[in-house]
KOLFIDREN-751737 format. One line per field, with one value per residue (C-alpha): residue in three letters; chain; x, y, z. Coordinates in pm, whole numbers. Example, Ala and Ser with C-alpha at 12.3 -4.5 7.8 and 13.67 -1.06 7.14 Angstrom:
residu <- [ALA / SER]
chaine <- [A / A]
px <- [1230 / 1367]
py <- [-450 / -106]
pz <- [780 / 714]
***
This chain:
residu <- [MET / THR / THR / ASN / PRO / PRO / PRO / SER / PRO / ALA / LEU / ALA / GLY / ARG / ARG / GLU / TRP / THR / ALA / LEU / GLY / VAL / LEU / MET / LEU / PRO / LEU / LEU / LEU / VAL / SER / MET / ASP / VAL / SER / VAL / LEU / TYR / PHE / ALA / ILE / PRO / ALA / ILE / SER / ALA / ASP / LEU / GLU / PRO / SER / ALA / THR / GLN / GLN / LEU / TRP / ILE / PHE / ASP / ILE / TYR / GLY / PHE / VAL / LEU / ALA / GLY / LEU / LEU / MET / THR / MET / GLY / SER / LEU / GLY / ASP / ARG / ILE / GLY / ARG / ARG / ARG / LEU / LEU / LEU / ILE / GLY / ALA / ALA / ALA / PHE / GLY / THR / ALA / SER / LEU / ILE / ALA / ALA / TYR / ALA / ASN / SER / ALA / GLU / THR / LEU / ILE / ALA / ALA / ARG / ALA / VAL / LEU / GLY / ILE / GLY / GLY / ALA / THR / LEU / MET / PRO / SER / THR / MET / ALA / LEU / VAL / ARG / THR / MET / PHE / THR / ASP / PRO / ALA / GLN / ARG / THR / LYS / ALA / ILE / GLY / VAL / TRP / SER / GLY / VAL / MET / THR / ALA / GLY / ILE / ALA / LEU / GLY / SER / VAL / MET / SER / GLY / MET / LEU / VAL / GLU / HIS / PHE / TRP / TRP / GLY / SER / VAL / PHE / LEU / VAL / ASN / LEU / PRO / ALA / MET / LEU / LEU / LEU / LEU / VAL / LEU / GLY / PRO / ALA / LEU / LEU / PRO / GLU / SER / ARG / THR / PRO / ASP / PRO / GLY / ARG / PHE / ASP / LEU / LEU / SER / VAL / PRO / VAL / SER / MET / ALA / ALA / VAL / LEU / PRO / VAL / ILE / TYR / GLY / LEU / LYS / GLU / LEU / ALA / ALA / GLU / GLY / TRP / ASN / VAL / ARG / TYR / VAL / MET / SER / VAL / THR / VAL / GLY / LEU / LEU / PHE / ALA / ALA / LEU / PHE / VAL / HIS / ARG / GLN / ARG / THR / THR / ALA / SER / PRO / LEU / ILE / SER / PRO / ASP / PRO / PHE / ARG / ALA / PRO / GLY / PHE / SER / PRO / ALA / LEU / VAL / LEU / ASN / LEU / ALA / ALA / ALA / PHE / GLY / MET / MET / GLY / SER / ALA / PHE / PHE / THR / THR / GLN / TYR / ILE / GLN / SER / VAL / LEU / ASP / LYS / GLY / PRO / LEU / GLU / ALA / ALA / LEU / TRP / SER / LEU / LEU / PRO / SER / VAL / PRO / ILE / ALA / LEU / ALA / ALA / PRO / VAL / CYS / ALA / GLN / LEU / VAL / GLN / ARG / GLY / VAL / ALA / ARG / ALA / HIS / VAL / ILE / GLY / GLY / GLY / PHE / ALA / VAL / ALA / ALA / CYS / GLY / TYR / VAL / MET / LEU / THR / LEU / ALA / LYS / THR / GLY / SER / LEU / TRP / LEU / LEU / LEU / ALA / ALA / CYS / ALA / VAL / LEU / ALA / CYS / GLY / ILE / VAL / ALA / VAL / MET / SER / GLN / VAL / THR / ASP / LEU / ALA / LEU / SER / ALA / ALA / PRO / ALA / GLU / LYS / ALA / GLY / ALA / ALA / SER / SER / LEU / LEU / GLU / THR / GLY / THR / GLU / PHE / GLY / GLY / ALA / LEU / SER / MET / ALA / PHE / LEU / GLY / SER / ILE / GLY / THR / ALA / VAL / PHE / ARG / HIS / ASP / MET / PRO / ASP / SER / ALA / PRO / ALA / ALA / ALA / ARG / GLU / THR / LEU / GLY / GLY / ALA / LEU / ALA / VAL / ALA / ASP / ARG / LEU / PRO / GLY / ARG / ALA / GLY / ASP / ALA / LEU / ALA / THR / ALA / ALA / ARG / GLU / ALA / PHE / THR / SER / GLY / MET / HIS / ALA / ALA / ALA / VAL / THR / GLY / ALA / VAL / LEU / LEU / ALA / GLY / ALA / ALA / ALA / ALA / ALA / VAL / LEU / THR / LEU / ARG / ARG / VAL / ARG / GLU / THR / LYS / ASN / ALA / GLY / ARG / ALA / GLU / GLN / LEU / SER / PRO / SER / GLY / VAL]
chaine <- [A / A / A / A / A / A / A / A / A / A / A / A / A / A / A / A / A / A / A / A / A / A / A / A / A / A / A / A / A / A / A / A / A / A / A / A / A / A / A / A / A / A / A / A / A / A / A / A / A / A / A / A / A / A / A / A / A / A / A / A / A / A / A / A / A / A / A / A / A / A / A / A / A / A / A / A / A / A / A / A / A / A / A / A / A / A / A / A / A / A / A / A / A / A / A / A / A / A / A / A / A / A / A / A / A / A / A / A / A / A / A / A / A / A / A / A / A / A / A / A / A / A / A / A / A / A / A / A / A / A / A / A / A / A / A / A / A / A / A / A / A / A / A / A / A / A / A / A / A / A / A / A / A / A / A / A / A / A / A / A / A / A / A / A / A / A / A / A / A / A / A / A / A / A / A / A / A / A / A / A / A / A / A / A / A / A / A / A / A / A / A / A / A / A / A / A / A / A / A / A / A / A / A / A / A / A / A / A / A / A / A / A / A / A / A / A / A / A / A / A / A / A / A / A / A / A / A / A / A / A / A / A / A / A / A / A / A / A / A / A / A / A / A / A / A / A / A / A / A / A / A / A / A / A / A / A / A / A / A / A / A / A / A / A / A / A / A / A / A / A / A / A / A / A / A / A / A / A / A / A / A / A / A / A / A / A / A / A / A / A / A / A / A / A / A / A / A / A / A / A / A / A / A / A / A / A / A / A / A / A / A / A / A / A / A / A / A / A / A / A / A / A / A / A / A / A / A / A / A / A / A / A / A / A / A / A / A / A / A / A / A / A / A / A / A / A / A / A / A / A / A / A / A / A / A / A / A / A / A / A / A / A / A / A / A / A / A / A / A / A / A / A / A / A / A / A / A / A / A / A / A / A / A / A / A / A / A / A / A / A / A / A / A / A / A / A / A / A / A / A / A / A / A / A / A / A / A / A / A / A / A / A / A / A / A / A / A / A / A / A / A / A / A / A / A / A / A / A / A / A / A / A / A / A / A / A / A / A / A / A / A / A / A / A / A / A / A / A / A / A / A / A / A / A / A / A / A / A / A / A / A / A / A / A / A / A / A / A / A / A / A / A / A / A / A / A / A / A / A / A / A / A / A / A / A / A / A / A / A / A / A / A / A / A / A / A / A / A / A / A / A / A / A / A / A / A / A / A / A / A / A / A / A / A]
px <- [-8881 / -8732 / -8807 / -8808 / -8544 / -8676 / -8738 / -8453 / -8502 / -8619 / -8341 / -8364 / -8389 / -8341 / -8633 / -8479 / -8132 / -8281 / -8474 / -8149 / -7997 / -8295 / -8258 / -7892 / -7969 / -8143 / -7892 / -7605 / -7768 / -7859 / -7501 / -7369 / -7580 / -7366 / -7072 / -7229 / -7204 / -6827 / -6750 / -7091 / -7093 / -6877 / -7117 / -7416 / -7264 / -7207 / -7562 / -7778 / -7548 / -7628 / -7507 / -7241 / -7511 / -7725 / -7426 / -7362 / -7725 / -7712 / -7430 / -7552 / -7932 / -7938 / -7723 / -7900 / -8250 / -8133 / -7976 / -8265 / -8537 / -8370 / -8522 / -8864 / -8868 / -8736 / -9017 / -9274 / -9168 / -9223 / -9579 / -9703 / -9484 / -9121 / -9193 / -9463 / -9235 / -8952 / -9170 / -9302 / -8944 / -8835 / -9113 / -9017 / -8646 / -8705 / -8937 / -8697 / -8409 / -8601 / -8680 / -8319 / -8187 / -8391 / -8388 / -8376 / -8294 / -8089 / -8404 / -8557 / -8240 / -8220 / -8583 / -8524 / -8216 / -8424 / -8683 / -8398 / -8291 / -8645 / -8647 / -8302 / -8417 / -8694 / -8475 / -8176 / -8345 / -8610 / -8352 / -8168 / -8490 / -8608 / -8276 / -8341 / -8687 / -8600 / -8295 / -8397 / -8110 / -7818 / -7550 / -7737 / -7822 / -7455 / -7370 / -7654 / -7555 / -7196 / -7320 / -7525 / -7218 / -6996 / -7246 / -7297 / -6924 / -6868 / -7149 / -6982 / -6658 / -6831 / -7041 / -6763 / -6609 / -6940 / -7022 / -6686 / -6733 / -7091 / -7020 / -6724 / -6947 / -7299 / -7464 / -7472 / -7830 / -7714 / -7576 / -7938 / -8093 / -7888 / -8116 / -8429 / -8371 / -8292 / -8591 / -8822 / -8685 / -8748 / -9105 / -9176 / -9003 / -9041 / -9409 / -9344 / -9015 / -9013 / -9222 / -9425 / -9350 / -9459 / -9504 / -9828 / -9948 / -9743 / -9964 / -10014 / -9744 / -9578 / -9580 / -9422 / -9109 / -9046 / -8945 / -8768 / -8558 / -8469 / -8380 / -8150 / -7974 / -7944 / -7777 / -7516 / -7424 / -7427 / -7209 / -6959 / -6930 / -6876 / -6620 / -6429 / -6448 / -6414 / -6243 / -6341 / -6640 / -6880 / -7178 / -7100 / -7031 / -7369 / -7530 / -7387 / -7493 / -7851 / -7867 / -7744 / -8008 / -8279 / -8125 / -8167 / -8528 / -8586 / -8448 / -8662 / -8975 / -8900 / -8864 / -9182 / -9439 / -9681 / -9607 / -9251 / -9112 / -8807 / -8897 / -8657 / -8706 / -8398 / -8174 / -8277 / -8134 / -7777 / -7533 / -7754 / -7617 / -7250 / -7315 / -7446 / -7139 / -6896 / -7073 / -7027 / -6657 / -6621 / -6780 / -6544 / -6247 / -6368 / -6462 / -6158 / -5923 / -6127 / -6108 / -5730 / -5664 / -5888 / -5707 / -5371 / -5423 / -5553 / -5347 / -5030 / -4982 / -5131 / -5376 / -5674 / -6022 / -6121 / -5775 / -5785 / -6128 / -6007 / -5706 / -5934 / -6140 / -5852 / -5872 / -6238 / -6143 / -6038 / -6335 / -6557 / -6366 / -6362 / -6723 / -6755 / -6427 / -6544 / -6879 / -6695 / -6482 / -6789 / -6964 / -6657 / -6667 / -6444 / -6599 / -6767 / -6597 / -6257 / -6358 / -6482 / -6178 / -5956 / -6130 / -6061 / -5698 / -5659 / -5809 / -5569 / -5282 / -5414 / -5383 / -5029 / -4943 / -5076 / -4815 / -4545 / -4676 / -4455 / -4541 / -4502 / -4620 / -4917 / -4898 / -4833 / -5131 / -5356 / -5239 / -5310 / -5659 / -5727 / -5615 / -5815 / -6129 / -6115 / -6095 / -6381 / -6611 / -6538 / -6643 / -6953 / -7083 / -7050 / -7190 / -7482 / -7553 / -7516 / -7755 / -8021 / -8000 / -8029 / -8322 / -8674 / -8773 / -9078 / -8843 / -8603 / -8680 / -8613 / -8297 / -8172 / -8241 / -8046 / -7747 / -7761 / -7800 / -7496 / -7302 / -7389 / -7284 / -6960 / -6862 / -6936 / -6756 / -6452 / -6419 / -6451 / -6208 / -5939 / -5983 / -5914 / -5597 / -5474 / -5556 / -5380 / -5060 / -5080 / -5102 / -4822 / -4586 / -4648 / -4371 / -4455 / -4350 / -4632 / -4935 / -5227 / -5449 / -5181 / -5170 / -5539 / -5581 / -5382 / -5611 / -5563 / -5186 / -5168 / -5388 / -5153 / -4849 / -4987 / -4989 / -4632 / -4345 / -4091 / -3916 / -4123 / -4438 / -4268 / -4126 / -4465 / -4637 / -4374 / -4401 / -4781 / -4778 / -4529 / -4732 / -5052 / -4877 / -4756 / -5113 / -5234 / -4970 / -5084 / -5448 / -5353 / -5169 / -5478 / -5703 / -5480 / -5488 / -5867 / -5927 / -5688 / -5893 / -6210 / -6058 / -5994 / -6338 / -6506 / -6338 / -6412 / -6768 / -6890 / -6730 / -6935 / -7246 / -7187 / -7127 / -7445 / -7648 / -7501 / -7564 / -7923 / -7972 / -7823 / -8066 / -8358 / -8251 / -8150 / -8500 / -8597 / -8268 / -8303]
py <- [906 / 1173 / 1279 / 1629 / 1695 / 1746 / 2110 / 2289 / 2344 / 2691 / 2916 / 3053 / 3429 / 3698 / 3568 / 3221 / 3351 / 3588 / 3296 / 3100 / 3380 / 3364 / 2985 / 3013 / 3204 / 2918 / 2670 / 2877 / 2895 / 2526 / 2429 / 2683 / 2531 / 2216 / 2406 / 2716 / 2589 / 2531 / 2853 / 2912 / 2597 / 2739 / 3032 / 2798 / 2570 / 2862 / 2994 / 2679 / 2440 / 2129 / 1787 / 1611 / 1407 / 1715 / 1901 / 1609 / 1617 / 1994 / 1930 / 1616 / 1627 / 1865 / 1643 / 1323 / 1453 / 1612 / 1290 / 1072 / 1274 / 1366 / 1081 / 1132 / 1504 / 1463 / 1220 / 1441 / 1741 / 1545 / 1475 / 1800 / 2040 / 2138 / 2510 / 2439 / 2213 / 2468 / 2745 / 2520 / 2428 / 2792 / 2884 / 2594 / 2678 / 3044 / 2967 / 2711 / 2959 / 3214 / 2957 / 2838 / 3194 / 3258 / 2905 / 2911 / 2544 / 2273 / 2073 / 2363 / 2416 / 2045 / 2048 / 2362 / 2207 / 1900 / 2119 / 2297 / 1955 / 1888 / 2224 / 2162 / 1825 / 2003 / 2285 / 2098 / 1857 / 2117 / 2376 / 2122 / 1989 / 2342 / 2414 / 2103 / 2222 / 2591 / 2528 / 2291 / 2388 / 2152 / 2422 / 2661 / 2381 / 2288 / 2647 / 2668 / 2342 / 2467 / 2769 / 2537 / 2321 / 2620 / 2781 / 2452 / 2407 / 2770 / 2757 / 2479 / 2679 / 3007 / 2864 / 2829 / 3168 / 3351 / 3185 / 3292 / 3653 / 3675 / 3518 / 3752 / 4062 / 3942 / 3663 / 3303 / 3328 / 3561 / 3261 / 3151 / 3493 / 3543 / 3283 / 3499 / 3766 / 3507 / 3292 / 3593 / 3698 / 3348 / 3346 / 3685 / 3635 / 3258 / 3253 / 3516 / 3386 / 3011 / 2784 / 2507 / 2156 / 1812 / 1458 / 1445 / 1108 / 1031 / 760 / 717 / 818 / 510 / 595 / 265 / 342 / 659 / 489 / 214 / 472 / 647 / 313 / 250 / 587 / 691 / 382 / 370 / 738 / 722 / 411 / 550 / 881 / 709 / 470 / 774 / 946 / 654 / 381 / 16 / -81 / -372 / -148 / 89 / -196 / -345 / -5 / 0 / -361 / -293 / 8 / -198 / -463 / -197 / -56 / -397 / -407 / -54 / -142 / -456 / -258 / 8 / -263 / -451 / -197 / -43 / 316 / 336 / 627 / 629 / 521 / 283 / 488 / 714 / 408 / 286 / 601 / 565 / 750 / 792 / 508 / 583 / 948 / 848 / 634 / 899 / 1165 / 947 / 907 / 1285 / 1342 / 1079 / 1275 / 1610 / 1513 / 1291 / 1582 / 1816 / 1565 / 1610 / 1962 / 2135 / 1957 / 2023 / 2400 / 2424 / 2167 / 2114 / 2476 / 2598 / 2846 / 2978 / 2864 / 3183 / 3225 / 2862 / 2915 / 3224 / 3036 / 2751 / 2994 / 3072 / 2743 / 2823 / 3122 / 2929 / 2693 / 2954 / 2901 / 2522 / 2447 / 2723 / 2617 / 2257 / 2367 / 2556 / 2252 / 2031 / 2289 / 2313 / 1943 / 1786 / 1453 / 1471 / 1143 / 1308 / 1620 / 1414 / 1187 / 1494 / 1640 / 1323 / 1329 / 1691 / 1601 / 1307 / 1551 / 1756 / 1449 / 1390 / 1747 / 1676 / 1402 / 1669 / 1892 / 1887 / 2008 / 2375 / 2379 / 2615 / 2742 / 2399 / 2265 / 2548 / 2495 / 2122 / 2194 / 2436 / 2186 / 1906 / 2117 / 2243 / 1888 / 1768 / 2059 / 2002 / 1639 / 1709 / 1977 / 1747 / 1429 / 1631 / 1763 / 1414 / 1258 / 1527 / 1525 / 1147 / 1122 / 1199 / 1559 / 1442 / 1253 / 1543 / 1568 / 1200 / 1211 / 1516 / 1352 / 1042 / 1258 / 1440 / 1117 / 977 / 1286 / 1223 / 858 / 945 / 1197 / 962 / 671 / 889 / 1007 / 648 / 492 / 758 / 864 / 507 / 495 / 824 / 718 / 383 / 550 / 813 / 547 / 344 / 642 / 773 / 669 / 382 / 597 / 846 / 828 / 620 / 927 / 1087 / 787 / 809 / 1142 / 1454 / 1665 / 1428 / 1430 / 1810 / 1829 / 1591 / 1783 / 2106 / 1946 / 1819 / 2042 / 2204 / 1992 / 1683 / 1862 / 2013 / 1675 / 1505 / 1782 / 1763 / 1384 / 1404 / 1662 / 1457 / 1140 / 1314 / 1449 / 1097 / 972 / 1246 / 1144 / 780 / 878 / 1114 / 835 / 618 / 902 / 971 / 604 / 583 / 906 / 795 / 477 / 686 / 887 / 572 / 432 / 756 / 758 / 392 / 386 / 713 / 636 / 316 / 514 / 751 / 464 / 292 / 606 / 652 / 289 / 319 / 628 / 455 / 167 / 409 / 610 / 331 / 229 / 583 / 649 / 367]
pz <- [-7831 / -7610 / -7257 / -7122 / -6858 / -6504 / -6411 / -6236 / -5861 / -5765 / -5640 / -5288 / -5265 / -5003 / -4797 / -4760 / -4676 / -4418 / -4273 / -4253 / -4045 / -3809 / -3782 / -3690 / -3368 / -3186 / -3328 / -3187 / -2844 / -2830 / -2911 / -2659 / -2383 / -2404 / -2251 / -2097 / -1736 / -1738 / -1551 / -1392 / -1178 / -892 / -850 / -875 / -611 / -375 / -423 / -443 / -249 / -456 / -348 / -554 / -728 / -796 / -940 / -1173 / -1291 / -1341 / -1587 / -1759 / -1769 / -2067 / -2288 / -2184 / -2255 / -2581 / -2707 / -2592 / -2767 / -3097 / -3296 / -3139 / -3214 / -3567 / -3645 / -3468 / -3676 / -3996 / -3878 / -3722 / -3921 / -3873 / -3832 / -3576 / -3375 / -3401 / -3259 / -2981 / -2896 / -2900 / -2656 / -2428 / -2451 / -2370 / -2077 / -1933 / -1970 / -1766 / -1496 / -1487 / -1454 / -1139 / -995 / -615 / -564 / -727 / -802 / -992 / -1194 / -1280 / -1395 / -1603 / -1764 / -1852 / -2026 / -2205 / -2332 / -2459 / -2635 / -2781 / -2915 / -3110 / -3235 / -3375 / -3620 / -3707 / -3815 / -4030 / -4184 / -4266 / -4437 / -4648 / -4750 / -4804 / -5024 / -5302 / -5532 / -5452 / -5475 / -5248 / -5006 / -4981 / -4887 / -4634 / -4467 / -4453 / -4259 / -4034 / -3956 / -3886 / -3649 / -3466 / -3407 / -3313 / -3056 / -2859 / -2848 / -2761 / -2478 / -2224 / -2309 / -2283 / -1953 / -1811 / -1919 / -1797 / -1458 / -1413 / -1451 / -1359 / -1160 / -1281 / -1410 / -1687 / -1881 / -1934 / -1994 / -2312 / -2474 / -2445 / -2716 / -2984 / -2896 / -2897 / -3236 / -3369 / -3237 / -3400 / -3737 / -3775 / -3878 / -4145 / -4289 / -4241 / -4465 / -4308 / -4426 / -4314 / -4441 / -4646 / -4511 / -4198 / -4047 / -3676 / -3429 / -3278 / -2907 / -2802 / -3004 / -2802 / -2474 / -2666 / -2853 / -2528 / -2368 / -2664 / -2661 / -2295 / -2141 / -2417 / -2387 / -2006 / -1999 / -2248 / -2063 / -1729 / -1877 / -2002 / -1662 / -1419 / -1620 / -1667 / -1455 / -1499 / -1423 / -1708 / -1949 / -1857 / -1921 / -2273 / -2328 / -2217 / -2449 / -2743 / -2675 / -2679 / -2997 / -3163 / -3041 / -3174 / -3518 / -3530 / -3448 / -3710 / -3974 / -3881 / -3762 / -4012 / -3904 / -3770 / -3570 / -3799 / -4149 / -4327 / -4647 / -4603 / -4562 / -4906 / -5065 / -5197 / -4975 / -4667 / -4455 / -4539 / -4451 / -4106 / -4036 / -4161 / -3953 / -3645 / -3731 / -3765 / -3424 / -3285 / -3416 / -3287 / -2932 / -2882 / -2933 / -2712 / -2424 / -2412 / -2538 / -2283 / -1997 / -2159 / -2176 / -1819 / -1631 / -1835 / -1941 / -1609 / -1760 / -1564 / -1673 / -1855 / -2009 / -2124 / -2280 / -2466 / -2601 / -2702 / -2907 / -3146 / -3343 / -3416 / -3633 / -3948 / -3913 / -4077 / -4403 / -4408 / -4505 / -4772 / -4934 / -4952 / -5094 / -5369 / -5449 / -5488 / -5705 / -5930 / -6003 / -5740 / -5638 / -5299 / -5206 / -5251 / -5058 / -4762 / -4778 / -4791 / -4487 / -4289 / -4408 / -4292 / -3954 / -3928 / -3988 / -3696 / -3473 / -3603 / -3504 / -3154 / -3118 / -3157 / -2877 / -2569 / -2219 / -2321 / -2683 / -2676 / -3032 / -3181 / -2989 / -3112 / -3470 / -3440 / -3307 / -3593 / -3859 / -3700 / -3659 / -4017 / -4145 / -3927 / -4013 / -4383 / -4342 / -4133 / -4368 / -4667 / -4509 / -4372 / -4720 / -4863 / -4610 / -4642 / -5021 / -5034 / -4791 / -4917 / -4842 / -4646 / -4408 / -4354 / -3982 / -3917 / -4127 / -3936 / -3602 / -3703 / -3794 / -3460 / -3264 / -3447 / -3344 / -2978 / -3006 / -3183 / -2918 / -2629 / -2795 / -2864 / -2505 / -2380 / -2628 / -2667 / -2304 / -2191 / -2399 / -2257 / -1901 / -1940 / -2066 / -1789 / -1518 / -1676 / -1696 / -1346 / -1102 / -869 / -575 / -642 / -409 / -536 / -584 / -802 / -1037 / -1131 / -1313 / -1394 / -1175 / -883 / -929 / -932 / -622 / -439 / -565 / -421 / -76 / -95 / 18 / -215 / -475 / -405 / -516 / -820 / -925 / -896 / -1093 / -1368 / -1387 / -1404 / -1684 / -1885 / -1830 / -1942 / -2252 / -2335 / -2296 / -2529 / -2783 / -2772 / -2814 / -3099 / -3284 / -3250 / -3367 / -3667 / -3772 / -3735 / -3930 / -4203 / -4226 / -4242 / -4528 / -4729 / -4644 / -4750 / -5090 / -5159 / -5022 / -5169 / -5503 / -5512 / -5422 / -5713 / -5952 / -5833 / -5894 / -6240 / -6324 / -6211 / -6419 / -6722 / -6681 / -6664 / -6966 / -7199 / -7315 / -7411 / -7576 / -7829]
***
C-alpha cells in the first residue's frame, strides 16, 4: 500500500510580494517610533514644558503599552482576523500620530503616545502573522521573514537619525507626521492586497487574561529598565518579582482555562519553544551592545547627537545582506541549527571586537557593531521562521506576539544585566578622589568635569572615559561568553528537534511502507 505525497504549497506571486512591501511600511514606522524622540525631546521640552516625570512618560509610555498588549493583540487578531486588526491598528496609529504632532500639552502628548503603543501592538504581530499566511512555501517564507527582520532592525536605527534631521529643519511634530502617508497607503491598498485569515473556531475571548498578562509583562520590563538606569534598588527588584508571580498565574490560567488567550498548541510543536528562547537570547545580545555603543560614540568620542546617530547608522548597511544569505544557506541544505549557531558565533565575535576598542577607536567600534548586528539578525530571521513554521497557521498571531514579547524581555534583561556589569566596573575604576556625582555615571562625570578648571577637569574626563571603556569591555566579555553558549545550545537543541521530527515521521511511515 502506498500513500500519495502531500500537495506542494502554493507559490506566492507578484500580488503577495507587493503586499509584503505594503506591510513593511507600517513595520518600519512602528520600529522607528521606539527611537524617534531621541532628538525631538529638547524641542518638546521647550515647547510643552513637561515636568521631569511627564518627560519620562513621554519617552516610555509607548514601549510599555506596546509590550503589555502584544499577547492580547496577537490573540485578538487570530479571532477577529489579522487583516482587520491590522487596518484598525493602522487607523489608530495614524490618528494618534496626528494628535501627537499637534499636541499642545504634555498630557495630550503622553495620551497620544499611549494610543501609538496600542496601535503598534496590533501592527507588529499582525504583519508577522500575515507573512506566515501569505507565504506557505517554506523557501519563500524564509525569504519574506528575512525581509521582515531586516526592516525591523533598520527601523530602530533610522528612527533617531530621521528625528534629528526633521527637528533640525522643521518643528518637533514632524517626527510624527511622517507616519501618516504610510498608514494611509496601508488603509487604501491593504483591503485589496492582503488576505483575511483567522482561527476557524477560536472560542470565547478570555478577558480576565488580558489584565493578568499586562501585570506579568509591565512590572518585569519596568523593573529591569530601572535597574539598568538607577542600579540595585529593592523597589525595582520587587517590581520584577511581582511581574514574575503574575507570569506564573498567567501560565497557570492558560493551561487550565477552556479558551485561553494564548493557546498551548504552539508549544507542543517541535522547535517552537527553543525558538522563543533563542529569540530572547538574540534580543539580549543586540540591546546589550546598543546600551554601551551609543554612549561610547557620544560621550567617549565626543560626537554631537546627530553626528553620533549618523555614525551609528553605518553598521546597519551590511545587515540587509545577513538574513538573505542565511535564507540561501538553509535552502541549499545547510542545517538550520548550524546557521543559527553560526549567527550566534558571529555575534559573539562582534562582542570580542568590542573588547579591543580603546577610547578613540571609532572604526573598530563600528566594525564590531556591524559584525554583531549581522549575527543577531541572522539568528532572529531564522528563529522567527522556525517558530512561525512550527506553530499552527491558525495560531500565527499568538505565536508572533510571543516572539515580540520575548524580544522586549530580552532587551530589558540585557540592559539590566550587562548595564549593571558596566556600571560596577566604571565605579570601581573611577579614582576615589573624584566627586561622588562623577563616580555614578559617565554623563555625570563629564558634567562635573566641565565645571572644574583646566587640567583637573581634563583629568577627570579622561579617567571617566577610560573607566566607561573598561566597563564596556567587561560587559562585552560577558556578552561574548553568553552568545557563545547560545550558539552551542542552538546547535544541540535544534539538532534534537530535527531528529525528533524525523523519528516521528519514520514512525508514521513505517506501517504503510511494509
